[in-house]
C-alpha positions as a LaTeX table, in Angstrom:
\begin{tabular}{lrrr}
\hline
Residue & $x$ (\AA) & $y$ (\AA) & $z$ (\AA) \\
\hline
Pro1 & 140.66 & 53.28 & 178.68 \\
Ala2 & 138.46 & 50.69 & 180.35 \\
Thr3 & 137.72 & 47.73 & 178.07 \\
Ala4 & 134.88 & 46.45 & 180.25 \\
Val5 & 132.86 & 47.44 & 183.30 \\
Leu6 & 131.32 & 44.61 & 185.33 \\
Arg7 & 128.96 & 45.67 & 188.11 \\
His8 & 128.21 & 43.74 & 191.28 \\
Glu9 & 124.66 & 43.50 & 192.57 \\
Gly10 & 123.24 & 42.63 & 195.98 \\
Ser11 & 123.42 & 43.59 & 199.64 \\
Gly12 & 123.93 & 42.09 & 203.10 \\
Pro13 & 122.21 & 42.04 & 206.50 \\
Val14 & 124.41 & 44.71 & 208.19 \\
Ala15 & 122.41 & 47.75 & 207.17 \\
Asp16 & 125.00 & 50.48 & 207.72 \\
Arg17 & 127.79 & 48.58 & 205.93 \\
Gln18 & 126.05 & 46.34 & 203.42 \\
Ser19 & 123.29 & 48.39 & 201.82 \\
Gly20 & 124.79 & 47.61 & 198.40 \\
Pro21 & 127.87 & 46.17 & 196.72 \\
His22 & 131.26 & 47.17 & 198.14 \\
Ala23 & 134.02 & 45.60 & 196.06 \\
His24 & 137.06 & 45.70 & 198.34 \\
Gln25 & 139.76 & 43.82 & 196.44 \\
Val26 & 140.36 & 42.57 & 192.90 \\
Leu27 & 143.15 & 40.11 & 192.10 \\
Pro28 & 144.05 & 37.43 & 189.54 \\
Asp29 & 144.36 & 33.79 & 190.50 \\
Pro30 & 147.81 & 32.13 & 190.24 \\
Ser31 & 146.95 & 30.59 & 186.86 \\
Gly32 & 146.20 & 33.98 & 185.32 \\
Arg33 & 142.94 & 32.66 & 183.87 \\
Trp34 & 140.57 & 34.21 & 186.38 \\
Val35 & 139.97 & 37.48 & 188.21 \\
Leu36 & 138.38 & 37.41 & 191.67 \\
Ser37 & 136.63 & 40.36 & 193.32 \\
Val38 & 135.99 & 40.28 & 197.07 \\
Asp39 & 132.78 & 42.14 & 197.93 \\
Leu40 & 132.19 & 43.24 & 201.53 \\
Gly41 & 128.67 & 44.47 & 200.74 \\
Thr42 & 127.32 & 41.28 & 199.15 \\
Asp43 & 129.12 & 38.74 & 201.38 \\
Ser44 & 130.55 & 37.04 & 198.33 \\
Val45 & 133.47 & 36.60 & 195.96 \\
Trp46 & 132.77 & 37.30 & 192.29 \\
Ile47 & 134.74 & 35.26 & 189.74 \\
His48 & 135.39 & 36.37 & 186.18 \\
Ala49 & 137.10 & 34.56 & 183.32 \\
Leu50 & 139.79 & 36.34 & 181.30 \\
Asp51 & 139.58 & 35.93 & 177.54 \\
Pro52 & 143.11 & 34.84 & 176.48 \\
Ala53 & 142.88 & 36.78 & 173.22 \\
Thr54 & 141.36 & 40.08 & 174.37 \\
Glu55 & 142.09 & 39.87 & 178.13 \\
Glu56 & 138.54 & 41.10 & 178.73 \\
Pro57 & 136.73 & 39.62 & 181.74 \\
Ser58 & 133.38 & 37.87 & 181.66 \\
Phe59 & 131.27 & 36.80 & 184.65 \\
Arg60 & 131.75 & 33.17 & 185.71 \\
Ala61 & 130.22 & 32.74 & 189.18 \\
Glu62 & 129.48 & 34.32 & 192.55 \\
Thr63 & 130.55 & 32.37 & 195.64 \\
Ala64 & 128.36 & 33.17 & 198.65 \\
Leu65 & 129.98 & 33.38 & 202.08 \\
Arg66 & 128.29 & 33.56 & 205.49 \\
Pro67 & 125.88 & 36.55 & 205.62 \\
Gly68 & 127.04 & 39.51 & 207.66 \\
Thr69 & 130.73 & 38.58 & 207.78 \\
Gly70 & 131.82 & 41.23 & 205.25 \\
Pro71 & 134.61 & 39.59 & 203.21 \\
Arg72 & 137.44 & 42.09 & 202.66 \\
His73 & 140.61 & 40.51 & 201.24 \\
Leu74 & 141.74 & 37.18 & 199.78 \\
Ala75 & 145.11 & 35.46 & 199.47 \\
Phe76 & 146.05 & 32.25 & 197.64 \\
His77 & 148.09 & 29.32 & 198.92 \\
Pro78 & 151.33 & 29.02 & 196.91 \\
Ser79 & 150.11 & 25.71 & 195.50 \\
Gly80 & 147.17 & 27.51 & 193.92 \\
Thr81 & 144.71 & 24.94 & 195.26 \\
His82 & 143.32 & 26.93 & 198.20 \\
Ala83 & 142.37 & 30.51 & 198.97 \\
Tyr84 & 141.79 & 32.35 & 202.25 \\
Val85 & 139.15 & 35.06 & 202.60 \\
Leu86 & 139.55 & 37.46 & 205.52 \\
His87 & 136.37 & 39.13 & 206.77 \\
Glu88 & 136.03 & 42.65 & 208.16 \\
Leu89 & 132.67 & 42.58 & 209.95 \\
Glu90 & 133.53 & 39.43 & 211.92 \\
Pro91 & 137.08 & 38.41 & 212.92 \\
Val92 & 137.12 & 35.19 & 210.91 \\
Leu93 & 138.97 & 33.66 & 207.98 \\
Thr94 & 137.24 & 31.38 & 205.49 \\
Val95 & 139.36 & 28.60 & 204.00 \\
Cys96 & 138.29 & 27.77 & 200.44 \\
Arg97 & 139.23 & 25.19 & 197.84 \\
Trp98 & 140.14 & 26.77 & 194.50 \\
Asp99 & 139.83 & 24.91 & 191.18 \\
Ala100 & 141.68 & 26.80 & 188.46 \\
Glu101 & 140.35 & 24.48 & 185.76 \\
Thr102 & 136.74 & 25.43 & 186.34 \\
Gly103 & 137.08 & 28.75 & 188.20 \\
Thr104 & 135.30 & 27.34 & 191.26 \\
Leu105 & 135.76 & 28.63 & 194.81 \\
Glu106 & 134.36 & 26.29 & 197.48 \\
Pro107 & 134.21 & 27.37 & 201.16 \\
Leu108 & 135.50 & 24.66 & 203.51 \\
Gly109 & 135.36 & 26.23 & 206.96 \\
Glu110 & 136.03 & 29.26 & 209.16 \\
Thr111 & 138.79 & 30.05 & 211.66 \\
Arg112 & 138.83 & 32.95 & 214.13 \\
Val113 & 141.75 & 35.38 & 213.86 \\
Val114 & 141.39 & 36.63 & 217.45 \\
Pro115 & 141.30 & 34.45 & 220.58 \\
Glu116 & 137.98 & 33.65 & 222.21 \\
Gly117 & 137.15 & 36.40 & 224.68 \\
Ala118 & 139.32 & 39.05 & 222.99 \\
Pro119 & 138.02 & 42.49 & 224.05 \\
Gly120 & 137.57 & 43.87 & 220.53 \\
Pro121 & 136.01 & 45.43 & 218.62 \\
Ser122 & 137.89 & 43.60 & 215.89 \\
Tyr123 & 138.08 & 44.66 & 212.23 \\
Pro124 & 140.47 & 42.44 & 210.24 \\
Ser125 & 142.09 & 44.14 & 207.26 \\
Glu126 & 144.75 & 42.19 & 205.36 \\
Val127 & 145.92 & 38.61 & 204.90 \\
Val128 & 149.23 & 37.24 & 203.52 \\
Val129 & 150.54 & 33.70 & 203.10 \\
Ala130 & 154.11 & 32.44 & 203.52 \\
Pro131 & 155.92 & 31.47 & 200.29 \\
Asp132 & 156.30 & 27.91 & 201.61 \\
Gly133 & 152.59 & 27.69 & 202.56 \\
Arg134 & 153.21 & 26.88 & 206.23 \\
Phe135 & 151.82 & 30.06 & 207.79 \\
Leu136 & 149.30 & 32.80 & 207.22 \\
Trp137 & 149.23 & 36.24 & 208.86 \\
Ala138 & 146.27 & 38.57 & 209.31 \\
Ala139 & 146.15 & 42.17 & 210.53 \\
Val140 & 143.35 & 43.02 & 212.96 \\
Arg141 & 142.37 & 46.63 & 213.62 \\
Gly142 & 140.79 & 47.53 & 216.95 \\
Asp143 & 142.67 & 44.72 & 218.67 \\
Asp144 & 145.76 & 46.13 & 216.88 \\
Thr145 & 147.27 & 42.69 & 216.55 \\
Leu146 & 148.85 & 40.42 & 213.99 \\
Ala147 & 147.38 & 36.93 & 213.98 \\
Val148 & 149.51 & 33.90 & 213.17 \\
Leu149 & 147.75 & 30.89 & 211.66 \\
Ala150 & 149.42 & 27.55 & 210.93 \\
Leu151 & 148.30 & 25.86 & 207.70 \\
Asp152 & 148.01 & 22.14 & 207.04 \\
Pro153 & 150.52 & 20.77 & 204.49 \\
Asp154 & 147.90 & 20.87 & 201.73 \\
Gly155 & 146.52 & 24.25 & 202.85 \\
Ser156 & 143.02 & 22.96 & 203.59 \\
Lys157 & 142.95 & 23.92 & 207.29 \\
Ala158 & 144.10 & 26.93 & 209.31 \\
Glu159 & 144.68 & 27.11 & 213.07 \\
Leu160 & 145.22 & 30.27 & 215.12 \\
Thr161 & 148.49 & 29.75 & 217.01 \\
Ala162 & 149.47 & 33.24 & 218.24 \\
Thr163 & 148.68 & 36.95 & 218.21 \\
Val164 & 151.21 & 39.75 & 218.75 \\
Pro165 & 150.89 & 43.57 & 218.95 \\
Cys166 & 151.11 & 45.24 & 215.54 \\
Gly167 & 153.57 & 47.87 & 216.79 \\
Gly168 & 151.12 & 50.74 & 216.39 \\
Thr169 & 147.44 & 51.51 & 215.99 \\
Trp170 & 144.96 & 50.38 & 213.31 \\
Pro171 & 147.04 & 48.05 & 211.07 \\
Arg172 & 145.44 & 48.64 & 207.69 \\
Asp173 & 147.84 & 46.68 & 205.49 \\
Leu174 & 150.43 & 43.92 & 205.62 \\
Ala175 & 153.23 & 43.11 & 203.21 \\
Leu176 & 155.50 & 40.08 & 203.24 \\
Ala177 & 159.09 & 40.29 & 202.02 \\
Pro178 & 159.75 & 38.02 & 199.01 \\
Ser179 & 162.18 & 36.04 & 201.18 \\
Gly180 & 159.34 & 35.26 & 203.60 \\
Arg181 & 161.55 & 36.37 & 206.51 \\
His182 & 160.06 & 39.78 & 207.29 \\
Leu183 & 156.56 & 41.22 & 207.66 \\
Tyr184 & 155.60 & 44.90 & 207.35 \\
Ala185 & 152.51 & 46.48 & 208.96 \\
Ala186 & 151.09 & 49.86 & 207.89 \\
Asn187 & 149.61 & 51.33 & 211.07 \\
Glu188 & 147.26 & 54.03 & 209.85 \\
Arg189 & 146.23 & 55.83 & 213.03 \\
Ser190 & 149.63 & 55.82 & 214.72 \\
Gly191 & 151.29 & 56.93 & 211.48 \\
Asp192 & 154.05 & 54.37 & 211.15 \\
Val193 & 155.20 & 51.26 & 209.36 \\
Thr194 & 156.54 & 48.56 & 211.67 \\
Trp195 & 158.51 & 45.58 & 210.45 \\
Phe196 & 158.97 & 42.20 & 212.06 \\
Ser197 & 161.34 & 39.26 & 211.81 \\
Leu198 & 159.49 & 35.96 & 211.40 \\
Asp199 & 160.46 & 32.86 & 213.37 \\
Pro200 & 160.98 & 30.14 & 210.71 \\
Glu201 & 159.70 & 27.41 & 213.05 \\
Thr202 & 156.60 & 29.09 & 214.53 \\
Gly203 & 155.85 & 31.98 & 212.17 \\
Val204 & 155.61 & 34.33 & 215.16 \\
Pro205 & 156.66 & 37.93 & 214.34 \\
Ser206 & 159.20 & 39.79 & 216.50 \\
Arg207 & 159.38 & 43.57 & 216.18 \\
Ala208 & 162.55 & 44.65 & 214.37 \\
Gly209 & 162.02 & 48.36 & 213.66 \\
Ala210 & 159.68 & 51.14 & 212.53 \\
Ile211 & 159.57 & 54.37 & 210.55 \\
Glu212 & 157.15 & 57.28 & 210.65 \\
Ala213 & 154.60 & 57.31 & 207.82 \\
Pro214 & 151.62 & 59.62 & 208.40 \\
Ala215 & 148.28 & 57.86 & 207.84 \\
Ala216 & 150.07 & 54.76 & 206.49 \\
Ser217 & 147.54 & 52.65 & 204.61 \\
Cys218 & 149.56 & 50.43 & 202.24 \\
Val219 & 153.00 & 48.88 & 201.91 \\
Val220 & 154.31 & 47.81 & 198.47 \\
Leu221 & 157.68 & 46.08 & 198.14 \\
Gly222 & 159.51 & 46.48 & 194.86 \\
\hline
\end{tabular}
């Protein structure tokens, strides 16, 4: 049974998508002390502390992001000092500093995940970070691409370096192999999962194979 129910409040400026809260992802931080909830409807990330004795969450803070961007998913740098928020309503990624001592998420800047002039429409979906912290990959629906972003050594900056076709249509999810050598894209509308080999020097994916998977929406690696 649920031990606690914590409700988000608020809305955003995109009337048909942000009329109220829309919690899109919930995940713990690397320290295990905090739980973050990414809310597309309120343009914010909600941060909750976990009681070490009861494991029940309590509200800590709400980090506001740029209105109308629709934050969807978040991934942490392996160092645990930075986090990357991928937005759905605009094709951008927000780089944030993360302080696990205080549970503070501080936005530092935005990076586009599609090139300037890309035809669109673009609806980013998922973001994953390399185990060594050198690269970040984002799936972009509409454009049906995988974006490659190079990260600074400390993870504080991200630069779009390449985009490649996702191998299908409407890439809803990405999963990275624990080795960091292969990337898997769940292409919902084409009904397949495509996997890619990753260049260790550039991070650029090269298609390696695919299987049929009707309405594929998630990939989980055991």
